[in-house]
N, C-alpha and C positions, 0 to 999 in steps of 0.2 A: 652364148654357147660358142665354143671354138669351131671355126670352119676348117675341117681337115682337107688337105689337098688330095687330088685323085691319086697321086703317087703313093702317099702314105696309106690311104684306104686300100689300094690294091696290094701293097706290100704286106700290110697287116693281115689281109685275108689269106694270102699265100702262106704266111708264117703260121697262121692258125691251123691250116690244113696239114702242114708239116709237123706241127707240134702234136697233132692227134696220132701221129705214127710213132711217137717215142715209146720205148719199152717201159711198161708200167713198173712201179716199185714191187707190186705183187709178183709179176713175172720174173723180175730180177731175183727176188727172194727164192722163188721156185728153182731157178738156175743154181743159186747158191746151195740150196738144200740137196739138189740132185748130185752135186759133187762129181760131175761127169762132163768132160769137155765135149764128148759126142752129143750130149743133150743140148749143149749150147749151139753146136753146129746145126742140129736139126731145127732148132727154133729160128736161127738166123736164116736158114734156107726158106723159111716161110714168113719172111719179114721184108722190110725195105732193103735189108742187107743181102737179099737173095742173089742178085747178079754178082756182086763182089765176092760173096761166099762161094758160089759155084766156080768162079774163075780162080779163086785161091786154092780150092781143093784140087785143081788140075796141077798145081805146083807144090803144095805143101800138105802136111797132115796135122791133125790135132791142134794144139795151142798155136802153132806157127801159122796154120791156115786161118784161124780166127783172127789173129793179130794182123795178118796181111789184109784180110777182108774188111775189118772194121776201120783200119787205117786208110785204105783206099776209099771206102765209102765216106768217111769223114772228110777227106780232101774234096771229093766230088760234091758233097753237100755244101761245103763252104764256098766252092766255086759257083754253085747254083745260087746261093744267097747273094753273092757278089754280082752275078749276071742279072738277077731279078731287079736289082735296085736301079731306079731311073730318076731323072729330074733332080729335085732338091735333095733327095735322100742319098743319091749315089756317092758323093764325096765322103759323107759321114759313115756309110756302110763300109766303103772300101778302106777308110782309115782304121776303123775299129777291127776289121778282119785282119788287118796287117799285124795285129797283136799275135796271131797264131803263126805267122811267118817269123816274127821275132822269137817266139818260143822255140821254133825249129832251128833258127840261127844259133841260139844259145846252146841247144843240144849238140849241134855240129861242133861248136867251139869246145864244149866240154869233152866230147869224144876225142877230138884231136889233141886237146891238152893232156888227156889221160893216156894217149897212145893206144886207144882201143882198136881191136881188129874190126874189119868191115862187118863181120857176122855179128859181133857183140854190139857194134854201133847201131846196126839196123834194128835191134831189139829196143833201143832207147829212143829212136827218132820218130817224131810225129810230123807229118807234112803240114803245110799251111795252104791257104787258098791260092797263092801264086807260087809258092815253093813246093811244087808237086813232087810226087814220089820219084819219078825219073831224075829230076834235077837234084833232089835231095841225095839220091844215091851217088850221082856223079860228084857232088860236092864232098860227100863223106869219103870218097876215095882219094882226095887230095892228101899228099904225103907230108905236108908241113903247114904250120900255122900261117906262115907268110903266104903260101900259095892259096890257102883257104880264104884268108881275109881279102886278098886281092880279087878272088873270084866273087866273093860276096859283095864287095864294093862295086864291082862291075855289074852284078845282077841288080842291085838296088842301091844306087849311090846315096839317096836321101836317108835311108835307114842305116846302111852299113858303111858309108864313107868314113864315119867316125872311127872305125876300127883301124884304119891305116894310120891315123894320128897317134894311136895308142900302141902300135905294134912294137916300136923300139922299147918303150917302157915295159911291155909284157916280156920281151926277150931278156931284159936286164933282170927283172925280178921274178919271172915265171909266175906272175900273179894273174890268174884268169879273171879275178874280180875287176881288174882295170878295164878289160874288154867288155864285160857284162855291164858295168856301170856306164860306160860310154853309150852303149845301146839304150839303156834305160833312160838316160838323160836326153838322147836324141829323139826318142819316141814319147815316153810318158811325160817327162818334165816339159819338153817343148810343146807337146800336145795340150797340156793344161793351160800353158801360157797363151797359146794361139786361140784357144776356145773361150778365154775369159771375156772377150768383148763380143762374142757371137750370141745373139739373143734367140736363135732358133731352138725350138724344143729339143731337137735331136742333139744339138751342141751341148745343151745343159745336161741331158742324160749321159752323153759321151764323156763330158768332163767329170761327172760323178764316177763313172766306170774307171777312168784313168786314175782318179784320186785314190780309189780303193786299191788299185794295183800298186800305187806308190806306197800306200799304207802297208800292204802285204810285204813289199820289198824291205821297208824300214823295220817292221816288226821282226821279219826273218833275221835281219842283220842284228838287231838287239838281242833276239833269242840266242843266236849263235855266239855273240860276244859276251853274254851274261856271265860266263865263268872265266873270261879272259882277264889279263892283268891291266888292260887299258882302263884309264880313268873315264868316268861317265862323259865328261865333256869331249874326250877324244872319240868315244863311240858315237855321240850325237853328231859330231862334225862330219862323219862319213855318210850320214843319211841324206836322202833325196828331198828337195823342197817340193812343195805343191800338193801334198796329200791332205786328207781331211783331218789328220791328227797334227796338232800344232807342235812346233819345236819345243815349246815349254812343256807340254804334256809328255813328249817323248823323252825329254831330259828327266822328268820325274820318274818315268818308267826305268830309265837307265840308272838312276840314283837309288832306286828302291833297294832296301837292305835284304829283301827275301823275295822268293817267287810269289808268295801270297800278296805281298805289298805291291809288287810289280803289276800283276793282273788286276788288282783292285783299282789301279790308276785308270784302267779302261772302262770302269763301271759306268761313267756318265756318257760314254760314246756309243756309236752304233755297234760296237763290238761287245756290248754288255751281255748279250745272250749266250756268248760262247766262253765267258770268263771261267766258269766252273771246269769246263773241259780243257781250256788252256792251262789252267793250274795243274790238272791231272797229267797232261803230257809234258809240260815244262819241268815238273817235279821229277819225272822219270827220264828227262833228257831225250825224249822221243820226238823228233822233229817232223818225220814223214806224216804222221796223222794230223799234225797242225796244218800242213798244206791243204789237206782235204777238208779240215774244219773251216779254213778260210774260203775254200771253194763253196762250201755250204752257205757261208754268210753272203757271198756274192750272189748265189742263186736266190737266196731269201730276199735280198734287196731288190733284185730285178723282178722277182715273182710279185712282190707287193706293188711295185710301180706299174707292172703290166696289168695287174688286177684292177687297179684304180683307173688306168688309162689303156684299155685294150687296143685302141687304135692310136698307137704312138710308137716312137723309136724304142721305148722300153720293151715292147713285145719282141722286137728283134734281138735286143741284148739278152733277154731272158732265154729265147730259143737257142741262140748261139751258145750260151753257157750250158743249157740243158743238154744239147746235143754233144758238146765236148765232154761233159760229165758222163753221159751215157757211154761214150766210147772209152773213156778212162775206166769206168766201172767194168766194162766187158774185158778190157785188157788185163786189169788187175785180177778179175775173177778167173779167167782161163789160165793166166800165168800161175796164179796161186794154186789152182786145182792141179795143174801139171806138175807143180813142185810139191804137192801134197801138204800144203800149209794148213794149219788148223782153221776150222770154220770161224772161230771167234776172231782170229787175227784178220781173216779176209773180210768179215762183216764190219770190222772197225774202219776199214778203209773205203767201204762203199758209201756213196753219198747220193741221196735223192732229194730233189727240190721239195717233194711232198713231206719231207721230215722237218719242215719249218717248225721251229719251237720245240722239237722233240729231241730227247736224248736217245741215241741209238748205238 
């Protein structure tokens, strides 16, 4: 029997307590059926979101208040996850949580690239564990890509220093993808390489998590290039190395003569359970639901790992994704209700970890 360290046992116990406070799928369905932002607010005022919700209502109303509350609560929760980690777990937890800082950085770059107003940008931005709301807002006010990338590189040289090397190329081609790829290589690809020789259980789980994100990036690239004039080899050459899907398999995906043939290539992989829905969304050229489908797959993977080994790093990965997913669900729900979107469309984008193996 494996001897767990005191650090891992303590951390897993804290995670288990936090997991018990997640909003249940049944409660989320009730909020969806209520079709009323005020009902969401009342529920959050009697939940772990209560303090953030009360503070938000002093500044905003309706959907904007919910968005502000869940965003701040999310940032505080991930800061707590980071602060709880001690001893041998600390570097692994801190490194993985950096992924949400990376997501925030990409959103900042996208908003600046599109020239979005501060108000519109705020609606898109999600903070990370170290890129908190005040700093995020300060960075979003930068008036040029050069100013923003310099500030980001100063904030976190290891993660964002690569942006400065790509800045001139971005200015010449106005291609945001150059900056995004530099970030992905600096974090995901380098992370997988660094963890390859690390035998710690946390390192193995973490490497799996990073590989799934590389798969997501690569599949997204192939999805979006599927109707382009680029030859399959040219599409494959743009993909990131280090994911769980081999270059040979990805080439077969890119060379497939139809959507049906392409998704069939994924049949023998860990993505087999979502092939049917991938076909549905790819055929309709609807990419947003695919992102949520991949979120579900990540939740499913970590749910299974954590169920088998409840006292493990997998329990942290599962909770981190479940919490992030809960916040995304709440933001999508209230934004959609405020915009009077059809229930069916909203339901399609909501994801619960308990929907493992189910079509929803």
